[in-house]
VEXDREN-2710 file (C-alpha; in Angstrom, 1 decimal):
% VEXDREN-2710
k/r/px/py/pz
1/MET/54.3/60.7/104.1
2/ILE/52.3/63.9/104.2
3/ASP/49.3/64.2/101.9
4/LYS/49.6/67.6/100.3
5/ARG/46.4/67.4/98.1
6/HIS/44.3/70.5/97.6
7/GLY/41.8/70.6/100.5
8/GLY/43.8/68.2/102.8
9/PRO/45.1/69.1/106.2
10/TRP/48.6/70.2/105.1
11/ASP/47.1/72.4/102.3
12/ARG/44.6/74.0/104.6
13/GLY/47.3/74.8/107.2
14/ASN/49.6/76.2/104.6
15/ALA/46.7/78.4/103.2
16/ASP/45.8/79.6/106.7
17/SER/49.4/80.8/107.2
18/TYR/49.6/82.3/103.7
19/TYR/46.4/84.4/104.3
20/GLN/47.5/85.1/107.9
21/ARG/44.3/83.7/109.3
22/GLY/45.8/82.1/112.3
23/ILE/45.7/78.5/113.4
24/LYS/42.3/76.9/113.1
25/PRO/42.8/73.2/112.2
26/HIS/40.4/71.9/109.6
27/TYR/40.4/70.2/106.2
28/PHE/38.0/69.1/103.4
29/LYS/37.2/65.5/102.5
30/GLY/37.6/66.4/98.9
31/ALA/38.2/69.8/97.2
32/SER/38.3/72.9/99.3
33/TYR/34.9/74.5/99.9
34/SER/33.0/72.0/97.7
35/SER/33.2/69.0/99.9
36/GLN/32.6/68.0/103.5
37/LEU/34.5/70.1/106.1
38/VAL/36.2/68.4/109.0
39/GLU/37.0/70.6/111.9
40/GLU/39.5/70.1/114.8
41/PRO/37.3/68.1/117.2
42/ASP/36.9/65.5/114.5
43/MET/40.5/65.4/113.3
44/THR/42.9/62.6/114.1
45/ASP/46.3/63.3/115.7
46/GLU/47.9/62.6/112.3
47/GLU/45.6/65.0/110.5
48/LEU/46.3/67.7/113.2
49/ALA/50.0/67.1/112.7
50/GLU/49.7/67.5/109.0
51/TYR/47.7/70.7/109.3
52/LEU/50.4/72.2/111.7
53/ALA/53.2/71.0/109.4
54/GLY/51.6/72.9/106.5
55/TYR/51.1/76.0/108.7
56/ASN/54.6/75.9/110.1
57/LYS/56.2/75.3/106.7
58/ASN/54.7/78.5/105.3
59/GLU/55.5/80.4/108.5
60/GLU/59.1/79.3/108.0
61/MET/59.1/80.3/104.4
62/GLN/57.4/83.6/105.2
63/ASN/55.3/83.4/102.0
64/PHE/52.4/85.6/102.9
65/LYS/49.7/87.2/100.8
66/ASP/50.6/90.8/99.9
67/TRP/47.4/92.7/100.7
68/GLY/48.9/96.0/99.5
END
């Protein structure tokens, strides 16, 4: 089961795709931007898979921020 909590790997991957920031695996131990950041070298294979699942799901849905 994928943890879709705010700040988690799936959420961060989904957000990176939504804002079209590209793939840069990371997540937060707690809430986004107000807790410890975990970057790719310190992520487990499962966390990396969750990040990519979130990123790829949003890419599939093509739900991107409208900057216009």
